[in-house]
C-alpha positions, 0 to 999 in steps of 0.5 A: 453640689453644696445647699445654700448655707442655713445661718439659723440658731439651733435648739434642741430639748434633751430627750436621751436617758440618764442625767440631763446633759447639754452642749452649747455649739459655737460657730466661728468668726465671720461664719454662721451655725451653717457651719457647725449644723452637724455636729449640733444635729449629730449632738442632739440626735445622741439625746443631748439637750442643744442650743447653737447661737447666731452669734450677733453680726454673723449670717447677715453682712460683713458690714454689720458684723464690722459695728459689733464688739466681741462683747456681743459674741460673748453675751450670745454664748452665755446666754445659751448656757443660761438656757440650757443649764437652767433645765439640765444638770451637766452642760458641755460648751464647744466651739470652731475656731473663734467659737473654741475662745468662746467655748474657753471663756464660758468654762473659764466663768460658769461652772461645765462639765467639759470643753471640746474645741476645734481649732481653736483661735487664741492668738493672731500671726498675722504681723498687721493685728496690732494695728487693727484698730488704727487699721480698721478707721482708713480700711474697712475689709480684708480678704476673706478668711472662709471654705479652708475645706479640704473636701471638695464641693462644701461651702461653709457661707462665711463673708466674702470680706472680713471686717477689719473692725471686726478683726481687732475685737477678736485679737482684743478677746483673744488677748482677755481669753489667755488671762482666763485660763488659769481658771479652767478646771473642766476637761478639755478636748481638741480637735487640731487639723495636722493642715490649717491655714487659718489658725497657726500652732501658736493659739494651741501652744498658749493653750497649752501654757495657759491651762494649768487646772485642767486636763488637756487632750488633743486629737489629731485630725490628719484629713481636714483643713481649718472648718474640721466640722465641715471637713473630711474627719466631721464624723470622728468629731462628731463621735467623740464629742458625744463620747466625752460629753458621756465619759466627763458626765459619768466622771461627775457623777462617780465624784458626787456620790464618792467621799472619803468614807465611801472610799476609805478602808481600815 
């Protein structure tokens, strides 16, 4: 039996040792922090400072989401990043689905140590997507895209309907984000489900093409669907994110302490 969805944001201070490191975690489109809460909690338990914002228009009603713009979601993620960066030496950005696109946007516009994204969306394959800007005036919503989860008895607490106006905003944000990908230089790790009924492999292909300056690692998830942060492979994602964060911060420390004089020998 699933617990009642908790849509509230999550925040935790740095409690670890070594360099002060934070992670910003973003939920996906029509979802809420409930879908990534355990991910955020696992990182807090590992000692990292964590911020997990509730994106505008989410966790309330799909009608409210229909009134938001993609810039509102980006600004919420950016504010969470700035909050963490004010108290941390290093910040990693992370996200699920549309939240993955938001994490990539921050990595393209702010100095981050690394990026961890789960089934990120960057391309909408639905042939109706280019028409959403017109359709939104005659079609207010479509069936939900929620609960693509292999594990039984799990509810991500997403909206029962998808507002077409907001879907149009997602499409615009994805197109804008694709243009920013070449700016990213921080390491990127992607957790990609073998079966995903929401985001196709077109998004991963677009990410591969766009990341011309950043190292990319793809980890295959064989036992989860789209909302993998609540699915059977969630423990692997949680452990891997903490490990990745330690590794990229350690690498940055090593780079900061090395110099041509340190490494050159006569």
